[in-house]
N, C-alpha and C positions, 0 to 999 in steps of 0.2 A: 322125293327122297332127300333127307337132310344130310348135309356133309358134316363130317366130324371136323374138329378144329385142325387136326393135322392135314386133312384134305383141303381145307380152305387155305391154309398156309402154303401148301404145295401148289395149288392153283393160282394163288396170288404171285408166287415166285414165277410160275409159267407166264403169267401176264407181264411181269417185268421183263422177262427174257424175250418174249415174242413181240411185245409192243414197243419196247425201248423208249423212243421219244414221243410216243402217242399215249403216254400215261394220263395226260390231262383230259382226255376225251371222256364223255359219259359212257356208261355201260352199253347203251343202245347204239352209240356211235362206234364202239370198238368191234361190234359183231361184223359189220361189213368189211372192216379192215382185216379181221381174222379170216373171213371167208375168202377174201382176195389172196391172202397169204396161203390158205389151204389149196386154192387152185394153182398157185405158183409151185407149191411143194409137189402137187400131183404131176405137173409138167416136168419138174426135176426128176421125179421118180421114173416117169416114162422115158425120158432121155437117157438116164443111167441104165435102165433095162435094155434099151435099144443098143447102147454101146456094148454092153455085155454080150448081147446076141451077135453083133457084128464081129467082135473079137473071137467068139466061139466058132463062127463060120470061117473066119480067116485061119484059125488054128486047125480046125478039122479039115479044111480044104488045102492046107499047106501053101497058102497064098503069100506068105511072108517068110523072111529069113531070120526072124527073131528066135532066140533059143526058147526051149519049152518052159524053163523056170520064169522067164519074163511074163509069159501068159498067166502062169499061176499067181504071180504077184499082182498083175494087173486085174485079174479076176477077183482076187482077195480084196483089193482096194475098192473096186466098184461094188462088190457084194457088201462090204462094210458101209459104204456110202448109201446104198439102198436101204440097209437096215436102219441107219440113223435117220434117214428121211422118213421112213415109216414111223419111227418113234415120234418125230416131230409132228407128223400129220395126226397121230393119235392124241398128242398133247393139245394141238389146236382144236381138234374136234371136242375134246373134253372141256376146253375153255369156252367154246361156243355154247355148249350145253349148260355150263355153269353160269355164264352171263345171261342166257335165256331164262334160267330158273331164278336168277337174282332180280331180274326185271320184273 
């Protein structure tokens, strides 16, 4: 599947963002680095979801004395974080596919 020029520009921008100081690597050397970054993002995602679950159990069980609004804000922050990590994982997967096609 051929990428349009806009897709190529978008993917090159993703490469700049996700690789930062690893830009001088060849395309085949970038893939393992991106796969490692993808595993790291998966770990971040699991940790954030676990934190959300712990706070839900604490809130539902009445185990703390925090006010209700504090839990809503905390849940919102962690939900936003999960969403952003999911977007980053999607970008990294598309970069790996792009580099595999490019090689």
